[in-house]
N, C-alpha and C positions, 0 to 999 in steps of 0.2 A: 556090303563088307566095309566100304569106305565110311559109311554112316556109323557102323558099330565101332570102327577104329577111332573115329572122332569122339564118340561118346566115352569110350574107355580112356582116351587121352585126356579128355576134359575132367573125368572123374578122378583120374590119377593126380592131376595137378590140384584139383580142389582138395583132395585128401592131404596132399603135401601142405597146402595152405593151412588147413585145419590143424595139422601137426605144428606148424610154425606158430599159429595163434596160441595154441595150448602151451607150448614150450615158453613162448614169450610171456604169457600170463603168469605161469608159475615162477619163472626166473625173475620177472619184474617184481613180483610180490616179495621174493626173497631179497633181491638187491635193494628194493626200496626200504626194507626194514633196517638194513645195515648201512647203505651207502651214505646217507645223510649224516651219520654219526661217526664214521671212521676218522675224518680230520680232527674232530673233537676228542675222540678216544685217544689219539696220539698226543694231542696238545694239552688237553685238560686232565684226562685220567692218568696218562703216563708221564706227563710233565715235559715232553719234548718241546724245544723252542719252536716258535713260528717258523724260523728259517729251516730247521730240521724237517718240519712237516712239509713245507713247500718243496724242499729238495727231494723228499720221498716221492711226492707226486710228479715232480719234474722227471725223476729217474723212471718212474712208471710209464709216463707218456713217451719218453724217448725210446724205451725198450719196445713199447707197443708198436711204434712206427717202424723200428728196425726189424722186428720179428714178423711183421705182416707178409713180406715176400715168402718167408718160410711157411707161413700158414697157407699161402697160395699153392706152393709146391706140394704141401701135405694134402690139400684138397684134391689134387690130380691123382693121388695114389689111393686115398681111402674114401673120398667123397666129401661133399660140402657139409652134410649133416654130421658125419662122423668127425669132421674137423671141429664142429661145435662141441661134440662129446669130449674130445681131447682136452678142451679148456677146463672142464669141470674139476678134475683132480687138482690141477694147479690152483684153481680158485679156492678149493677147500683147504689146500696146504697154506695158502696165503692167510686165510682167516685163522687157521690153527696157530700159525707163527705169530700173528698179531696178538692172539690171546696169551701165548707163551712169553711174550715180552714182559708180562707182569712178574715173571719168575727168572727168566734167562736173558742174557745179553745177546741179542741177535742183530746183526748188521741190518739197518733199515734198507740199505741199497739192495741187499739180497732179497728181502721180502718184496720190495717194489719191483725188482726185476722179474720175479716169479709171477707177480700180479700182472705186470705189463704183457708178458709173454702169453699168459692165459687169456687175457682180454683180446689180444690180437687174433688168436684162433677162434674165439667166440664170435667176434664181430665179422671177421672175414667169412666164416662159414654161414652166418645168418644172412649177411647181405647178398652173397651169391646164391644161396638157396632161395631167397625171396625173389630175386630177379628171374630165376628159371621157373618158379612156381606161379608168379603173378602174371597178369595180362595188362598190356599197356592201356587198353581202352577202359579198363576198370581199376587201374592202379591207384588212383586217388582214393577210391572207396576201400580197396584192399589194404592200402597203407593206413588209411584211417582206422580200419578194423585192427590192424596189427598194433599200432601205437595206442589206439583207444583201449584195446585189451590190456596193454601194459599199464595204462593210466588207471583204468578201473580196478585192475588187480592190485595195483600199488596204492590205491586211494587211501586205504586204512592202514597200510603197512607201516608208514613212518610213525603214526600215532601208536600202533601196536608195538613197534620197536622201542619207542620212547617209554611206553608203559612197562615193557619187559625189563629194560635197563633200570628203570626206577624201582621196580619191585624185586628183581632177581639178579641184576648185574649184567655186564657184557658177556660173561661166559655162557649164560643161558641163551642169550640172543644169538651168539655165534654158533652154538650147537644146533639150534633150530634152523638157522640159515643153511648149514651144511646138509641137513636132512632134506630141506626143500630143493636144494641144488641138485641132488641126485634124483629126487622125484621128478624134476623137470627133465632130466636126461633120459629117463625111461620112455618118455613120450617119443623120442627120436629113433627108437630101435626098430621101427616097422616101415614097410612100404618102399624099400630100396633107397637109392641115393643118386646124386649127380656127380659124375667124374669127368668134367670136360678136360680135353688135352690142353696142356700149357707148358711152354718152355720159356724161361725168362731170357729176354734180350734187352740189354741196356739201351741200345740204339732205338729199338722199337718202343721201349718204355718211355724214353725222353720224348720221342716223337708223338706219343699218344697223349701227352699232357696238354690239356686245354687251359691256357693260362688264366683267362677270366674266371673259370671255375675254380682254379687253384687259389686265387685271391679270395673268393667267397669262402672256400673251405678253411682258410686261415682265420677269417672272421668268425666262422661258425665254431672253430676250435676254441677261440677265445671265449665265446659265449658258453661253451660246455664247461670249461674249467672254472670260469667265473661263477656259474650257477651251481655247480656241484661241489666245489671246494671252497672258493673264497666267500660265497654268500653264507654258508653255515658257520664258518669261522667268524665272520663279521657280525652276524646277528645274535650269536650266543651271548656275547657281552651285553646285549640289550635284553634278551629273554631270560637268561641265567638258568634255565632248566631244560632237560631233554624232552619232557612231555610237551612243552610249548613249541620246541623245535620240530617235534613230530607233527604237531598240529599245522605248522607251516607247510610241511610236505603234503599233508592232507588237502590243504586249501589249493595248492598248485595243481595237484592231480584232479581234484574235484572240478575245478574251473576249466581245465583243459581237455579232460578225457572225452566227454560226449561231444564237445565242440569240435575236437580234432576229427572225429568220425564224420560229423555232419558236413563240415567244410570240405573234407577230403572227398566225400561222395559227390558234392555239388561241383567240385573242381573238375570232375570227369566230363561235365557237360559245358564247361566254359574254358577260358584260357587260364591254365594254372599260373603262368608267369605273371599275368595281370594281378591276380589275387595276391601272389607272393610280394610283388612290388608295392602294392597298396598297404601291405602289413609293415613295411620298413619303418615308417615314422613311429609306429607303435613300439617296435623293437627298441628304437632309440629312446623313446620316452620311458619305457619300462626300466631301463638301466639308469637313466637320470633320476627317476624316483628312488631307486635303490641307493643311489649315491648320497641322498639327502635324508635318509631315515635316521631317527634318533630316539623314537619311542616304540614300545611294543605295538601300538595300534598302527604305526607307520609300517612296521614289518609285515603285519597281516594284510594291510591294504596293498602294499607294493607286491607282495607274493601273489595275491589274488589277481592283480592286474597282469603280472607276468604269466600266470596260468592262462588267462584269456588270450594274451598275445600269442603264446605257444599254440593254443587251439586254432586260432585263425591262420596260423602259418603252416597248416597241414600240407598245402601244395608244395612247399619247399622240400619236404621229406620225400614225397612221391617223385618229384622232379629229379632227385638224386639218382633214382633208378631209371627214369625215362632217359636221362642223359647218358646212361651207360651203353657203350658200344659192345654188343654181345660178341663181336669178333675179338675184341681185346678187353673183355670184361674183367679179367684178373688184373691187367695193367691199370685199368680205371680205378678199381677199389684199392690197389696198392698206393697209387699216387693220391687218391682221396685221403687215405689214412696218413700219408706222409705230410700233407699240408694241414690237415686237421691237427696233427701233432705239433707242427710249427706254431700254430695259433695257441694251442693249449699251453705249450711251454713258454711262449713269449709273455703271456699275461701273468703267469706264475712268477717268471723272472722279474717282471716289473714290480710286483709286490715284494718279492725277496729283496730287491735292491732299494726300494723306496719306502716299504711298509705303509703304503698309501692305498687303502682299499677303495676309497671314494674315487680316486683318480683312475684306478683300474676299471671300475664300473663305468665311468664316463668314457674311457678309451674303448671299452667293449661296445658301448652303445653306438658311438660314432663309427666304429668299424663295420656295423651292420649296413651301412650305405652300400657295401659290397654286394648286397642282395640284388642290386640293379645289374650286376655283371653275370648273374646266374641264369 
């Protein structure tokens, strides 16, 4: 009886993992088609100033951090997977409103707030679902599969997105994105859900913060914003077309996808922290290289190197889940998102105030020394 229970328990978790991999693959393909181009859509296509674009993303990141505790409370009522589903309508509305900006005057702060709130529900549900579904002894491999699936699924997506924009315009791209978004959501409608009990306590929350981890998450947040927002804005002036920009996304995904899985699997048999710390100098170098690019060939080489660095950093991703205390797992992911948000906003504010992309990339690179604290 015990043996049968263990078998069913294992199969249940493996099934949930497969659901997560499939959802992540579909969602990553959709997001990769659009995400790289949104900053440029606002800046180049719609003519918003660089400051307005940066304020849009600053608002998005602030709302994301503030709404995350609400996502945690929602997960206790409807489950972690259903919390991910809640994010999908908001994401679709965000894309629809972005497209309607071509015709109507809609406050950017409103669109950014809807986007930030939707992302909060998506990521909180995904992170907590993965912790409950994965296994600590195999988490490096399982995390490698999750991110590797996203990378492989998104490998051709930026190039496809660039091609769709070039041939049919942003409207067609946004419509296809919404279709894929809801297709990914259908994957989560089976096999039950997790609904751990959670009551927010400010005292317990503050006490749960591991400050060295918090410093690392600030550095990681800087890297996320610099890579997904500042880098596309910076290199478009060098590449001057969307198809080339999409090819940059392809290079990053291509160089990191398979490597992420291989390194992640191997890290289960060795010390993840050792591999992570060995990757730190390469993180620094990748941002130094980005700060000095001036020609298209530099952009492609710097992007390829960045993809390799992300691939060998696989243990950092699985460590984020290994470090989660399952007794206070919601508090952990709330403070994680809070400090990620501080990092994301700080680097965007730096560029907003200085208009210095190269300085932002250098600051992001040196901030990665915080990997030694993780």
